[in-house]
C-alpha positions in Angstrom: 29.5 -41.4 15.2 32.8 -42.1 13.9 35.8 -40.3 15.6 37.6 -37.4 14.5 41.3 -36.6 14.6 41.9 -34.5 17.8 43.5 -31.8 15.9 40.0 -31.2 13.7 37.7 -31.5 16.9 37.2 -28.0 18.1 37.3 -26.4 14.7 34.3 -28.7 13.7 32.4 -28.0 16.9 32.9 -24.4 16.6 31.7 -24.6 12.9 28.6 -26.7 13.8 27.7 -24.2 16.6 28.2 -21.2 14.0 25.7 -23.1 11.4 23.1 -23.6 13.8 22.9 -20.1 15.2 23.0 -18.7 11.8 20.1 -20.9 10.8 18.0 -21.0 13.8 18.6 -17.8 15.6 15.5 -15.5 15.2 16.7 -12.5 13.0 14.5 -9.2 12.3 12.9 -8.8 8.7 14.9 -7.2 6.0 14.7 -3.3 5.6 12.2 -2.8 2.8 12.9 -0.4 -0.2 11.2 2.4 -1.7 8.7 1.6 -4.2 10.5 2.3 -7.6 9.8 4.9 -10.4 8.8 3.2 -13.6 8.9 6.0 -16.5 7.1 5.0 -19.6 8.5 6.7 -22.8 6.2 6.1 -25.9 6.6 6.7 -29.3 3.4 8.4 -30.8 4.8 9.0 -34.2 2.7 8.5 -37.4 3.7 4.9 -37.8 2.1 4.0 -34.5 -1.6 4.6 -35.7 -4.4 2.0 -35.8 -4.5 -1.4 -34.1 -0.8 -0.8 -33.0 -1.6 2.4 -30.9 -4.8 0.7 -29.6 -2.7 -2.2 -28.6 0.0 -0.3 -26.8 -2.6 1.7 -24.9 -4.6 -1.3 -23.7 -1.0 -3.1 -22.6 0.1 0.1 -20.6 -3.5 0.3 -18.8 -3.1 -3.2 -17.8 0.2 -3.0 -16.9 0.0 0.4 -14.7 -3.4 -0.6 -13.0 -2.1 -4.0 -11.7 0.8 -2.6 -10.0 0.0 1.1 -9.4 -0.1 0.6 -5.6 3.5 -0.8 -5.6 5.1 1.0 -8.4 4.9 4.8 -9.1 4.3 5.0 -12.9 5.0 8.2 -14.9 4.2 9.3 -18.7 6.1 10.8 -21.4 5.2 10.8 -25.1 7.4 11.5 -28.1 7.2 13.5 -30.5 5.9 16.6 -29.0 5.7 20.1 -30.4 8.8 21.9 -30.0 9.1 25.4 -30.6 12.9 25.2 -30.9 12.9 22.5 -33.3 9.6 22.4 -35.0 10.6 19.8 -37.6 11.7 17.0 -35.5 9.9 17.8 -32.1 10.7 16.5 -28.7 9.1 14.7 -26.1 6.8 15.8 -22.8 6.8 14.4 -19.5 3.0 14.5 -19.2 2.6 12.7 -15.8 5.0 12.7 -13.1 5.7 9.4 -11.3 3.7 8.9 -8.4 1.3 6.1 -6.8 -2.1 5.4 -8.4 -1.6 7.4 -11.9 -3.1 4.4 -13.7 -6.3 6.4 -14.5 -4.3 9.9 -15.5 -2.2 7.6 -17.9 -5.3 6.1 -19.7 -6.9 9.4 -20.1 -4.0 11.1 -21.3 -3.3 8.2 -23.7 -7.1 8.3 -24.8 -7.1 11.7 -26.4 -3.4 11.5 -27.8 -3.3 11.7 -31.5 -0.5 10.1 -33.7 1.8 12.0 -36.0 5.5 13.3 -36.5 8.8 12.0 -37.0 10.9 9.8 -34.1 13.2 12.0 -32.1 14.3 9.3 -29.8 17.6 11.2 -28.9 15.9 14.5 -27.8 13.0 12.4 -26.3 15.6 11.1 -24.0 17.1 14.4 -23.1 13.7 15.6 -21.8 13.8 12.4 -19.5 17.3 13.2 -18.6 16.5 17.1 -17.7 13.4 16.0 -15.8 15.3 13.7 -13.5 16.4 16.7 -11.4 12.9 16.4 -9.6 12.8 12.6 -9.1 13.7 11.0 -6.1 17.0 9.8 -6.2 16.4 7.7 -2.8 14.5 4.8 -4.7 15.1 2.7 -7.8 14.3 4.3 -10.9 13.7 2.8 -14.4 12.8 4.0 -17.7 10.8 1.8 -20.4 11.4 3.3 -23.9 8.4 1.6 -26.1 9.1 2.6 -29.9 8.2 1.1 -33.3 11.1 2.4 -35.6 14.4 3.9 -36.0 15.2 7.0 -34.4 14.6 9.4 -37.7 15.8 12.7 -36.2 17.5 15.1 -35.1 20.7 13.8 -37.0 21.4 13.8 -40.6 21.2 10.2 -40.9 19.9 7.1 -39.0 23.4 5.8 -37.8 23.8 9.5 -36.5 20.7 9.4 -34.4 21.4 6.0 -33.1 24.7 7.3 -31.7 22.9 10.4 -30.2 20.5 7.9 -28.7 23.3 5.5 -27.3 24.8 8.6 -25.9 21.7 9.6 -24.0 21.1 6.1 -22.7 24.5 5.9 -21.4 24.1 9.3 -19.5 20.8 7.9 -17.9 22.4 4.8 -16.9 25.3 6.7 -15.2 22.5 8.7 -13.7 21.2 5.7 -11.9 18.1 5.2 -14.3 18.8 1.8 -16.6 16.3 1.8 -19.6 14.4 -1.2 -20.8 14.1 -0.9 -24.7 10.9 -2.4 -26.4 10.7 -2.7 -30.0 6.9 -2.6 -31.0 6.0 -4.1 -34.4 7.8 -5.1 -37.8 9.2 -2.1 -38.9 11.9 -2.2 -36.0 15.9 -2.3 -37.0 17.1 -5.1 -34.9 20.8 -4.1 -34.8 20.1 -0.5 -33.9 17.5 -1.6 -31.2 20.3 -3.9 -30.0 22.7 -1.0 -29.6 20.4 0.9 -27.6 19.2 -1.9 -25.2 22.9 -2.3 -24.6 23.6 1.1 -23.7 20.4 1.2 -21.5 21.9 -1.1 -19.1 19.0 -3.8 -19.1 19.9 -5.7 -22.2 18.4 -9.3 -22.5 21.2 -11.9 -22.8 20.9 -15.3 -24.9 17.4 -14.1 -26.0 16.0 -14.9 -29.5 13.1 -13.3 -31.3 11.5 -13.6 -34.7 13.1 -11.6 -37.7 11.0 -8.5 -38.7 12.1 -9.0 -42.2 12.0 -12.8 -42.1 9.5 -14.4 -40.0 11.1 -17.8 -40.7 14.4 -16.7 -38.8 15.2 -16.5 -35.3 17.9 -13.5 -34.5 19.6 -12.3 -31.3 17.3 -9.8 -29.5 18.8 -7.7 -26.6 16.0 -5.3 -26.6 12.2 -6.7 -25.8 10.4 -7.6 -28.9 6.3 -7.2 -29.2 3.9 -7.1 -31.8 0.6 -6.9 -30.1 -1.4 -6.6 -26.8 -0.4 -10.1 -25.6 3.3 -9.8 -26.5 3.7 -6.3 -25.1 2.0 -7.4 -21.8 4.5 -10.3 -21.8 7.1 -7.8 -22.1 5.9 -5.5 -19.4 5.7 -8.7 -17.1 9.3 -9.6 -17.8 10.5 -6.2 -17.1 8.6 -6.0 -13.8 10.4 -9.5 -12.9 13.8 -7.8 -13.5 13.2 -4.7 -11.6 11.7 -6.5 -8.7 15.0 -8.6 -8.9 16.9 -5.2 -8.9 15.5 -4.7 -5.4 17.0 -7.8 -4.3 13.9 -9.5 -3.3 13.5 -7.1 -0.6 10.1 -5.4 0.7 8.9 -2.6 -1.4 7.3 -0.2 1.1 7.4 3.7 1.1 6.1 3.9 4.6 8.2 4.2 7.6 6.6 1.1 9.1 9.1 -1.4 7.9 11.8 -2.3 10.4 14.6 0.5 10.9 12.2 2.8 9.1 12.6 5.6 11.7 15.8 7.1 13.4 16.6 5.7 17.0 14.3 7.3 19.4 11.5 7.5 17.3 8.4 5.5 15.8 6.3 5.4 12.9 2.8 6.7 13.4 -0.3 6.9 11.1 -0.2 9.3 8.3 -2.8 8.7 5.4 -2.0 10.2 2.0 -4.7 10.5 -0.8 -4.1 9.6 -4.6 -6.0 10.3 -7.4 -8.2 12.9 -6.1 -9.1 10.9 -3.1 -9.9 7.9 -4.6 -6.9 5.9 -3.2 -5.3 6.3 0.2 -2.0 4.8 1.7 -0.6 4.7 5.1 2.7 6.0 4.6 3.2 6.9 8.2 5.6 9.7 9.7 8.4 9.5 12.1 7.8 11.2 15.7 9.6 11.1 19.1 9.0 7.8 21.0 8.3 8.6 24.6 9.4 5.4 25.7 13.0 5.7 24.5 15.2 5.1 27.1 12.7 4.9 29.7 13.7 2.0 32.0 10.6 0.3 33.9 10.6 -2.1 36.7 11.2 -5.8 36.1 7.3 -6.4 35.9 6.2 -3.2 34.3 6.2 -1.9 30.7 6.6 1.5 29.2 3.3 2.9 27.2 3.4 6.4 25.9 6.3 7.5 28.3 4.9 6.1 31.6 5.9 2.8 33.3 2.4 0.4 33.5 2.2 -2.6 35.8 1.5 -5.7 33.7 -0.9 -8.6 34.8 1.4 -11.3 35.9 -1.3 -13.7 36.5 -4.0 -15.2 34.1 -7.3 -13.2 34.0 -10.7 -15.1 34.2 -12.1 -16.0 30.7 -14.6 -12.9 31.0 -12.0 -10.4 31.8 -8.9 -8.8 30.1 -6.0 -7.3 31.7 -6.0 -3.4 31.6 -2.8 -1.6 33.3 -2.2 -4.5 35.6 -5.8 -5.3 36.7 -8.3 -7.7 35.0 -11.5 -6.2 34.0 -14.8 -7.1 32.3 -14.3 -7.4 28.8 -16.4 -5.1 26.7 -17.4 -5.5 23.2 -16.0 -3.9 20.2 -17.1 -1.6 17.7 -16.7 -2.7 14.2 -14.9 -0.2 11.7 -17.1 0.9 8.6 -14.6 0.0 6.0 -11.4 -2.2 6.2 -8.3 -0.4 7.8 -5.3 0.8 5.7 -2.1 -1.2 5.9 -0.6 -1.3 9.5 -3.4 -0.1 11.2 -6.0 -1.8 13.3 -9.8 -1.4 14.0 -10.3 -0.1 17.8 -13.7 0.8 18.9 -14.7 1.8 15.5 -11.8 3.6 14.5 -8.6 2.9 12.6 -5.7 3.5 14.2 -2.0 2.4 15.1 -1.9 -1.0 17.1 -0.8 0.0 20.8 0.9 -3.3 21.1 3.2 -2.0 18.4 4.9 0.1 20.6 4.8 -2.2 23.9 7.7 -4.4 25.0 6.1 -6.7 27.8 8.0 -8.4 30.4 9.1 -12.0 30.6 6.1 -12.9 33.2 3.4 -11.2 31.1 4.7 -11.3 27.4 1.3 -11.0 25.6 -0.2 -7.6 24.6 -3.8 -6.6 24.2 -4.9 -3.3 23.5 -1.6 -1.9 24.9 -1.5 -3.9 28.1 0.7 -7.0 29.1 -0.7 -9.9 30.3 0.3 -13.5 31.3 -1.5 -16.1 29.1 -2.7 -15.7 25.2 -6.1 -16.8 25.9 -6.9 -13.8 27.9 -8.2 -12.2 24.6 -10.6 -15.0 23.6 -13.3 -13.7 25.7 -13.4 -10.2 23.5 -12.9 -12.2 20.4 -10.6 -9.6 19.1 -6.8 -9.5 19.3 -5.9 -6.2 18.1 -1.9 -7.1 18.7 -2.1 -10.1 15.9 -0.6 -7.6 13.3 2.0 -6.4 15.6 5.6 -7.9 15.7 5.3 -7.1 19.4 2.4 -9.3 20.3 3.8 -12.6 19.0 2.6 -15.6 20.6 4.4 -19.0 21.3 2.4 -22.0 21.4 5.2 -23.9 23.0 4.9 -22.0 26.3 8.9 -21.3 26.2 9.8 -18.0 25.2 11.4 -15.0 26.5 11.2 -11.4 25.7 13.6 -8.9 23.8 13.4 -5.7 22.0 12.0 -7.3 19.0 9.2 -9.0 20.6 9.1 -12.6 22.0 11.6 -15.1 21.0 10.9 -18.7 20.7 13.7 -20.5 22.6 12.7 -23.9 21.8 15.0 -24.0 18.7 17.8 -22.6 20.9 17.3 -25.4 23.5 17.7 -27.7 20.5 21.1 -26.1 19.5 22.5 -26.6 22.8 21.4 -30.2 22.9 22.8 -30.9 19.5 26.0 -28.9 20.7 26.5 -31.0 24.1 26.1 -34.1 22.1 28.6 -33.3 19.5 30.9 -32.0 22.1 30.4 -35.1 24.3 31.2 -37.5 21.3 34.3 -35.3 20.1 35.5 -35.5 24.0 35.1 -39.1 24.0 36.8 -39.6 20.4 39.6 -37.2 21.6 40.0 -39.2 24.8 40.4 -42.4 23.1 42.7 -41.2 20.3 45.0 -39.9 23.2 45.1 -42.8 25.6 45.3 -45.4 23.0 48.9 -46.9 22.2 50.0 -47.9 18.8 49.1 -51.5 17.7 52.7 -53.3 17.4 53.1 -55.0 14.3 52.5 -58.8 15.1 50.9 -58.5 18.4 48.3 -60.7 19.6 
């Protein structure tokens, strides 16, 4: 390799080492975020009758059912009867945000009738008031679907837009940005653009068809839609943007994600049912870790607070390791149904993987049924490795590994780093020596 000046040798080598360590050193998974709340505020005014309403209902049903396990949907409708304002109405937050609410939303929309004015500002105020009961520990979004201008409670359209803009700005400041969808050909782009900007989720450099002249494209800060297909497309775009707000991290309400529980605790199964028991999720709960700060001997590991010996020698092919001894493998009972997320089937029951809580010693780095053993092939006899879903039961095909608190680390990449660093350092040392020992060539010398 070409020689570098001596003054650049050490910084270059240090930078290379830092780059290699950053790229190749094993790192834990990113911490997941709670799944977001998506509040749908739907205009049910008189102008939303007929095919327009049917398209909106169908698109919302498709949108929510496809994502109800990873997003918490809620529904509010406006206008709604308001005894304090009978001529204009208000809004009603009918379904609070939660998982698996798609059927309830579809049912509510199925028997909803259309009528009344469009009190957008008043409806936004209802959403604002209802946020006191929402979870501020998760991302929250509002989707406003309307087919026209806000017609009340102000005296003019511009006054109603100003009231709506003010309400949207307050929601944004409270941590709830709003996606504005203009549905149908009766919308006013200029007013919807104002509201979209105030909501904090305006589209940039977007164009849409003018509602008054279809031959002309205009600037659209809001999402425009006119039928089932275009409204579905708008919902899909909104989901992509909302997921981007999570910085690409995992959406997970459980405590199973890395660092999901405080130090000294661990995440155990906690099944929560939704929609009258039709759906279930393993959200987990944090409980004291009995192995926290338990110090076992070199060839032992901690399980449920007790130090247990590992199998340091390979077991015969028809046996498996159990508490340091090789025993005959028994047949596994199958579970009646597939196990919820993070659970494994053990003897016909869905349970937490015991290998999730075990850190095996270096000489017996593999885990099966909560025991540590020396070779990965030890589970072949039973045909079931319940540690397959566990970070702590990771295997290493190269046979070159070491154990850490986060499981087995493949050190083959670290050996490559060491070789590359040695090779570069040697080259730089040779270059530096040659540079330091050489004398300037005299002009005219032979």
